[in-house]
C-alpha positions in Angstrom: 2.1 -25.9 -6.6 0.9 -29.6 -7.1 -2.0 -28.6 -9.1 -0.2 -27.1 -12.6 2.3 -29.6 -13.1 0.1 -32.7 -13.2 -3.4 -33.9 -15.7 -5.7 -34.4 -13.0 -7.4 -37.7 -14.2 -11.3 -38.2 -12.4 -10.4 -41.3 -9.7 -6.9 -41.1 -10.0 -5.2 -42.1 -7.0 -4.4 -39.4 -4.8 -3.2 -40.5 -1.1 -3.2 -43.2 0.8 -2.8 -44.6 4.4 -1.6 -47.3 5.2 -0.8 -49.5 8.9 -1.5 -45.9 10.3 -1.1 -46.1 14.4 -0.9 -42.9 16.9 -1.2 -43.1 21.0 -1.4 -40.0 23.4 0.3 -42.0 26.2 -1.8 -44.3 27.2 -4.5 -43.7 24.9 -4.7 -45.1 21.3 -6.2 -43.0 18.6 -5.2 -44.9 15.8 -4.6 -48.5 15.4 -3.0 -49.9 11.9 -5.9 -47.6 10.0 -5.9 -47.2 6.3 -7.5 -45.1 4.1 -7.9 -44.0 -0.4 -8.9 -41.3 -1.2 -8.9 -40.6 -5.3 -10.2 -37.7 -7.4 -13.0 -35.9 -8.2 -14.2 -37.7 -4.3 -15.7 -35.6 -1.7 -14.6 -38.7 1.5 -16.8 -38.8 4.5 -15.5 -39.1 7.5 -18.1 -39.8 10.1 -17.3 -41.1 14.0 -18.3 -40.4 17.9 -15.7 -37.9 19.5 -12.2 -39.4 19.7 -12.4 -42.4 17.5 -9.7 -40.8 15.4 -11.3 -39.0 12.6 -9.0 -35.4 13.6 -6.0 -37.4 14.3 -5.7 -39.1 11.2 -6.8 -35.7 8.7 -4.4 -33.6 10.7 -1.8 -36.0 10.3 -2.2 -35.8 6.7 -2.3 -32.3 7.2 1.5 -31.9 8.8 -0.5 -30.7 12.2 1.7 -33.7 13.9 3.5 -37.5 13.1 2.0 -40.8 13.3 4.1 -43.3 15.3 4.1 -45.7 12.5 2.6 -46.5 9.1 2.4 -44.3 5.4 1.1 -42.0 3.6 1.8 -41.4 0.0 0.6 -38.2 -2.0 0.3 -38.5 -6.0 2.6 -41.7 -5.8 5.5 -40.4 -3.2 6.1 -40.7 -0.2 4.1 -37.8 1.5 5.9 -37.5 5.4 4.8 -33.2 6.0 7.0 -31.8 8.2 4.0 -28.9 9.3 0.9 -27.6 8.3 2.5 -25.0 6.3 4.5 -26.8 4.3 1.5 -29.7 3.8 -0.4 -26.4 2.1 2.1 -25.3 0.3 2.8 -29.1 -1.4 -1.2 -29.5 -2.5 -2.8 -30.9 1.2 -4.5 -28.3 3.2 -6.4 -28.7 6.1 -8.8 -26.4 7.8 -9.1 -27.0 11.7 -12.1 -28.1 14.2 -11.0 -25.0 16.6 -10.0 -21.5 16.4 -7.0 -20.5 13.7 -7.3 -16.9 13.4 -4.8 -13.9 15.4 -7.7 -12.3 17.3 -5.0 -8.8 17.2 -4.6 -7.9 14.1 -6.9 -7.3 11.3 -8.7 -9.9 8.6 -6.1 -9.2 5.4 -2.9 -10.3 7.8 -4.4 -13.2 9.1 -4.8 -14.1 5.7 -1.5 -13.1 4.5 0.0 -14.6 7.0 3.9 -14.9 6.6 4.0 -13.2 3.1 3.2 -9.9 4.4 6.9 -9.0 2.0 4.8 -9.1 -0.5 3.3 -6.1 0.2 5.7 -4.6 1.2 8.4 -2.3 0.2 11.9 -0.4 2.2 10.6 -2.9 5.7 6.7 -1.2 5.5 3.4 -2.3 4.2 1.7 -1.4 0.9 -1.8 -1.4 3.2 -4.1 -0.4 0.1 -2.5 -3.2 -1.5 -2.5 -5.6 0.6 -6.5 -5.1 1.7 -7.5 -5.2 -1.9 -5.7 -8.6 -2.6 -7.7 -9.5 0.9 -11.0 -8.9 -0.1 -10.1 -10.2 -3.4 -9.5 -13.8 -1.7 -12.7 -13.3 0.3 -14.8 -11.9 -2.4 -13.5 -15.4 -4.7 -15.4 -17.4 -2.2 -18.3 -15.7 -1.9 -18.1 -13.6 1.3 -18.6 -10.5 0.9 -19.4 -8.3 4.6 -16.1 -8.8 6.0 -13.5 -6.8 4.1 -9.5 -7.0 4.6 -9.3 -3.8 7.4 -11.3 -4.9 9.4 -9.9 -6.6 13.2 -10.0 -9.8 13.8 -11.8 -8.8 17.4 -14.7 -7.5 15.7 -15.4 -10.3 14.0 -18.2 -13.0 15.4 -17.0 -16.8 15.4 -18.3 -17.5 11.7 -16.8 -14.5 10.1 -13.2 -15.7 11.9 -13.9 -19.3 10.4 -14.5 -17.6 7.0 -10.8 -16.2 7.1 -9.9 -19.7 7.5 -11.2 -21.5 5.1 -10.1 -18.7 2.4 -6.9 -18.6 3.8 -6.6 -22.5 3.2 -8.6 -22.1 -0.3 -6.0 -19.4 -1.5 -3.2 -21.7 -1.4 -5.6 -23.7 -3.7 -4.5 -27.7 -2.2 -5.1 -30.6 -4.4 -6.7 -32.2 -0.9 -8.7 -29.9 1.7 -9.4 -31.4 4.8 -12.9 -29.9 6.0 -13.2 -30.6 10.2 -16.2 -29.9 11.8 -16.7 -26.7 10.1 -20.0 -26.5 9.4 -20.8 -26.0 13.2 -19.6 -22.9 13.4 -21.2 -21.8 10.4 -24.5 -20.2 9.6 -26.4 -21.8 6.7 -24.6 -18.3 4.1 -21.8 -19.6 5.4 -22.4 -23.8 4.9 -23.3 -22.6 1.6 -20.4 -21.1 0.7 -18.6 -24.1 2.3 -20.5 -26.6 -0.1 -19.8 -24.9 -3.0 -15.8 -24.9 -3.2 -16.3 -28.2 -2.4 -18.3 -28.6 -5.4 -15.8 -26.6 -7.2 -12.8 -29.3 -5.9 -15.3 -32.2 -6.9 -15.3 -30.8 -10.6 -12.0 -29.8 -10.7 -11.2 -33.1 -9.7 -9.2 -32.5 -6.3 -10.6 -34.2 -3.0 -11.7 -33.5 -0.2 -11.9 -35.0 2.7 -15.2 -34.2 5.5 -15.4 -34.6 8.9 -18.6 -33.3 10.5 -21.2 -35.1 13.1 -24.2 -34.3 11.3 -25.5 -38.1 9.0 -27.5 -35.8 7.4 -25.1 -33.3 6.2 -22.6 -36.0 5.3 -24.8 -38.2 3.1 -25.7 -35.0 0.8 -22.6 -33.7 0.9 -20.4 -37.1 0.8 -19.3 -39.3 -2.3 -18.2 -42.3 0.3 -17.9 -42.6 3.8 -15.6 -44.4 6.3 -16.8 -44.8 9.4 -13.8 -45.1 12.7 -14.6 -45.9 15.6 -11.8 -46.1 18.6 -9.1 -46.2 16.3 -10.2 -48.1 13.8 -11.5 -48.5 10.5 -14.7 -50.2 10.6 -16.2 -50.1 7.6 -16.7 -47.3 4.2 -19.8 -47.0 2.5 -20.0 -46.0 -1.1 -23.3 -43.7 -2.3 -25.2 -46.3 -3.3 -24.6 -48.0 0.2 -25.9 -44.6 2.6 -28.4 -46.0 4.9 -28.2 -43.7 8.1 -29.4 -46.7 10.6 -26.5 -48.6 9.3 -23.7 -46.1 9.8 -25.0 -45.0 13.3 -24.5 -48.8 14.0 -21.4 -49.3 12.6 -20.1 -45.7 14.6 -21.2 -46.8 18.1 -21.0 -50.4 17.4 -24.4 -51.1 18.4 -28.5 -50.0 17.5 -29.1 -46.9 19.9 -31.1 -47.6 23.7 -33.5 -44.9 24.2 -35.1 -42.3 23.1 -33.0 -40.3 20.9 -35.0 -36.4 20.9 -38.2 -36.6 23.4 -40.8 -39.2 22.6 -43.3 -36.8 24.7 -45.3 -34.2 22.4 -47.0 -32.2 25.0 -45.2 -29.4 26.7 -44.9 -29.3 30.1 -43.6 -26.8 32.7 -44.6 -25.1 36.2 -46.5 -22.1 36.7 -43.7 -20.2 37.8 -42.2 -18.3 35.9 -37.9 -18.7 37.0 -36.4 -16.2 34.1 -37.9 -12.8 32.5 -36.3 -10.6 29.7 -37.8 -7.4 30.0 -37.8 -5.5 26.3 -34.2 -6.1 26.0 -32.7 -3.6 22.7 -28.8 -4.4 22.2 -27.8 -2.2 19.4 -26.7 -4.0 16.4 -27.8 -7.2 18.0 -31.2 -7.4 20.4 -34.4 -4.8 19.8 -37.4 -5.5 22.0 -37.4 -8.8 23.2 -39.6 -10.1 25.6 -39.8 -13.5 27.1 -40.1 -15.4 29.7 -38.7 -18.4 30.7 -40.5 -21.5 33.2 -39.4 -23.5 35.7 -39.6 -27.3 34.4 -39.3 -25.9 30.6 -37.4 -26.2 28.0 -37.5 -22.8 25.8 -36.0 -23.4 22.1 -34.9 -20.5 20.3 -34.4 -20.1 17.1 -33.3 -18.5 14.0 -30.1 -17.5 11.8 -26.9 -17.0 13.4 -27.3 -13.4 13.5 -30.8 -13.3 14.7 -29.6 -11.9 17.9 -29.9 -15.3 19.6 -26.3 -15.9 20.6 -26.7 -12.0 22.3 -29.4 -12.8 24.0 -28.1 -15.8 25.6 -25.0 -14.3 27.4 -27.8 -10.9 28.2 -29.3 -13.1 30.1 -26.1 -14.5 32.1 -25.6 -10.8 32.8 -22.0 -11.4 30.3 -23.4 -9.0 27.7 -25.2 -5.6 29.8 -28.5 -4.4 27.8 -28.6 -0.8 26.0 -32.3 -1.1 27.6 -34.7 -3.7 29.5 -33.3 -5.5 32.0 -33.7 -9.8 32.7 -35.4 -10.3 36.4 -35.2 -13.7 38.3 -38.5 -14.8 39.8 -37.9 -13.1 43.6 -37.4 -9.6 41.7 -33.2 -10.2 40.8 -31.9 -8.1 38.2 -29.0 -10.5 35.8 -26.5 -7.4 35.9 -24.3 -9.5 35.8 -21.8 -12.7 35.5 -21.3 -12.7 39.6 -24.9 -12.2 40.5 -26.0 -15.0 37.9 -23.5 -17.5 39.7 -24.7 -16.2 42.7 -28.6 -16.4 41.6 -27.7 -20.2 40.2 -27.5 -19.7 36.7 -25.3 -21.4 34.3 -24.3 -20.6 30.6 -22.6 -23.0 27.8 -21.3 -20.4 25.0 -21.1 -21.4 21.6 -17.3 -20.1 20.9 -16.5 -23.3 24.1 -12.9 -23.2 23.9 -12.6 -19.4 24.3 -15.1 -18.4 26.4 -16.3 -21.8 28.1 -12.6 -23.7 28.8 -9.5 -22.5 30.0 -8.2 -25.2 27.9 -4.7 -24.9 29.1 -5.6 -26.6 32.2 -6.9 -29.2 33.3 -10.5 -31.8 33.7 -10.8 -31.3 37.2 -9.7 -27.0 37.8 -12.2 -26.5 34.4 -15.0 -29.1 36.5 -13.9 -26.8 39.7 -13.4 -23.6 39.2 -18.1 -23.6 39.4 -18.4 -25.2 42.4 -16.4 -24.2 44.9 -19.1 -23.8 47.2 -20.1 -27.4 47.0 -16.3 -28.7 48.5 -15.3 -26.2 50.1 -14.7 -25.8 53.4 -17.5 -22.6 54.8 -16.9 -20.9 51.1 -12.8 -20.7 51.0 -11.0 -23.7 52.9 -10.7 -26.0 49.7 -9.3 -29.8 50.7 -8.0 -31.4 47.9 -10.3 -34.8 48.4 -13.2 -33.3 48.6 -12.9 -30.8 45.7 -11.5 -34.4 43.5 -14.4 -36.4 44.9 -16.4 -33.7 43.7 -15.1 -33.4 40.2 -14.7 -37.1 39.9 -18.3 -37.4 40.3 -19.4 -35.2 37.4 -16.6 -37.5 35.3 -18.4 -41.0 36.8 -22.0 -38.8 35.7 -21.4 -37.7 32.7 -19.1 -40.4 30.9 -16.2 -37.5 30.5 -13.4 -39.8 28.6 -10.0 -39.1 29.9 -6.8 -40.2 31.4 -7.3 -38.6 35.2 -9.1 -35.7 36.1 -5.6 -34.4 35.4 -5.8 -34.8 31.1 -5.6 -31.5 29.8 -8.7 -30.5 28.5 -7.1 -28.6 25.0 -6.5 -32.7 24.3 -10.0 -33.7 24.5 -12.2 -34.5 22.1 -15.1 -31.6 21.1 -17.3 -34.3 22.5 -15.5 -34.9 26.0 -14.6 -30.8 25.6 -18.7 -30.0 26.2 -19.2 -32.6 28.8 -17.0 -30.5 31.0 -18.5 -27.0 30.1 -21.9 -29.5 31.4 -20.0 -30.6 34.5 -18.6 -27.2 35.4 -22.3 -26.4 35.4 -25.1 -29.6 36.3 -22.4 -30.3 39.1 -23.2 -26.9 40.9 -26.9 -27.0 41.4 -27.7 -25.0 38.5 -31.3 -23.6 38.5 -31.7 -22.1 35.1 -29.4 -23.2 32.7 -28.4 -21.0 28.7 -27.0 -23.6 26.3 -25.8 -21.9 23.2 -25.8 -24.0 20.8 -25.2 -27.3 23.3 -24.5 -30.2 20.9 -22.4 -28.1 18.1 -19.2 -31.0 17.6 -20.6 -33.5 19.7 -21.3 -36.5 18.3 -24.5 -38.6 18.1 -24.6 -40.5 21.4 -22.9 -37.5 23.0 -25.7 -35.9 21.7 -28.5 -38.3 22.8 -26.5 -38.1 25.9 -27.1 -34.7 26.7 -30.6 -34.4 25.6 -31.3 -37.2 28.4 -29.5 -35.1 30.7 -31.4 -31.6 29.7 -35.0 -34.3 30.0 -33.8 -35.3 33.3 -32.9 -31.5 34.7 -36.3 -29.9 33.1 -38.0 -32.9 35.9 -36.3 -31.9 38.3 -38.0 -28.2 37.8 -34.7 -27.1 36.1 -36.0 -23.7 33.6 -33.4 -24.7 30.4 -32.8 -22.1 27.4 -31.8 -23.8 24.6 -31.1 -22.2 21.8 -29.5 -23.8 18.4 -28.6 -23.0 15.1 -30.2 -26.8 14.4 -34.4 -27.0 13.7 -34.3 -30.5 14.1 -33.5 -30.3 18.0 -35.1 -27.5 18.6 -38.3 -28.9 17.4 -37.2 -32.4 18.9 -36.4 -31.0 22.7 -38.5 -27.9 23.5 -41.5 -27.4 25.2 -41.9 -23.9 23.0 -39.6 -22.7 20.9 -39.3 -19.0 20.0 -38.1 -18.1 16.7 -36.1 -14.9 15.8 -35.1 -12.9 12.8 -33.3 -9.1 13.0 -33.1 -8.6 16.6 -36.6 -9.4 16.8 -39.4 -12.6 17.8 -40.8 -13.2 15.2 -42.9 -16.3 16.1 -43.8 -18.5 18.9 -44.2 -22.1 18.5 -45.5 -24.9 21.0 -44.8 -28.0 21.4 -46.3 -30.6 19.1 -45.3 -33.9 17.2 -47.4 -31.9 13.4 -44.3 -28.9 14.3 -42.4 -28.9 10.8 -38.8 -26.6 9.7 -41.0 -25.4 6.5 -42.9 -24.0 9.3 -40.9 -22.4 10.6 -38.2 -21.7 8.4 -40.8 -18.6 6.7 -40.3 -17.1 10.0 -36.5 -17.2 10.3 -35.8 -16.1 6.9 
C-alpha cells in the first residue's frame, strides 16, 4: 500500500486536479475544474444537485474517466482504470447509492473478490471468513452486525456501514465520502466521524460531500463550492459563513421562505387516515395516530425507532401483525393496491430500490402511477396524452433532464427525488407519506419541496413527513410525533419555541 512506503507529512500535497472537463451527451458536468488536496485535510464539496460534486469525485476514484484534464497523486500521474485499481493504490470512495450485493452474506460482501485467502482446495473456510469480517466491522465501531448475516436482512443504514467497512479496511490515503451521512442514524454518523478524525490525525485526507451545510461546516477544514460544473470558490475554515456559502452555491440569495413562516398549527377537523394500535414484531409496538386533512404530520426519532416501518404500514406495503390503518370512508388499507386506489402516495427513504426503476426513463417512472389521468378508459394509452402528462410534471417540478426519455439512473439525487414526487403528485394523491423526502438533495431542491408541501397542505391534502432531521420536522410540521423503541413517546404542537433539546430527550 502507498501508506507503507512514504512518511505522511502534514500539509504535503496529496492530490491535484487541473482543467478537468466531463460531458454526458449535451450536458457539461465539469468545466475546467481544478483543486488541490493536502495531507491532514478534510475537504468539503458542496453545491446544488448536478453541480459536479459526485462527477469529479468519481473520476478521482476511478469510476469513470474525464474527457480532458490531468490528475496527480503523490506527485505522479493519476489515471486509475477502475474503482478497485484506485482503492488498491490509495484512493477509496464510499458511493452515494447502494454498493453492496443483496444475495450473499456480510462477510462475502466485505471480502468480495478476495475469498481465495479463506479457501483451501476451493472450499471457503466460513469460520475464518466470518471472524475476519467481524474484526473489520469492530475496527470501525460496528457492533450489531456480524459476518454471517445475510445482506438482504439488513436495513439501509447497516448496508451503508458495510460499504464503509469495505473501503476503510484497505486503509486508503484518500477517503471520498459521497452523500453517505444521509443514509445513517446518529450512531452511524458518529462511526463515520471517528474515521474522519482518525484520517486527519494520521495525515491522510478526506473529500467529504454533503448537502447538510451545518454538518459540512462542523466536519471540514476547507470547503469548495461547485455550481453548474464550475468551481466557484474555496473557503478556508476562518472564512466559513453559511449565507456566503449558500449564495455561492445557487448564484443568488435565496428567495421566499425555506421552512414555513407561520407558527400556528392548522388543519381541518376531518381525519383522513387513522393508525389504530398497529403492531409489527420487532419494529412497531402498539402505535395509534391520526392524520387530518390539510395537515403536515411529522414523525421523528432515531433511525431504528420504528417510524420507517410505520410509514410502510400506512401505505399497505407492510402488513401489521395486529391493528389496522383506516381511511375516512372506513376503508382499511391492507395493501398497496388499495392505497393507490384510494389516492395514497408513498416516497421511500430507499429511493433507488423502492421508489424508482433506475434503468427506465423519466417518462416511464412518472407515468407508471398516473394512468388514470391520461389513459382512455384507464386502458388505452395514447402517446401524446402520456407525453403531455409527463411533461407537465417535468415543468412544474423543474426536473433537470435532457429529455423525458433520459434514464433516471443518470440524474442527480435531487432530480431523481423530483421524479418520485412527480409520480405521486401528478396523479393527485390526497395523502402523501414521505419518508426522508429531502435525503440527498441540495438546499435549493429542499426549499422547492418544502414549498410544494405547503402548497399541497393549502389544497387540503394530508402529508405524513417521516424524518431523522429535527430542523425540518420543527420547521414544517403542524404536529410532531416522536417515536422510540417502536412506541410513541411524545407529541408536540407547532410552536416557534419548540427546540431540538426539548425533543431529543424523548428520542434517546
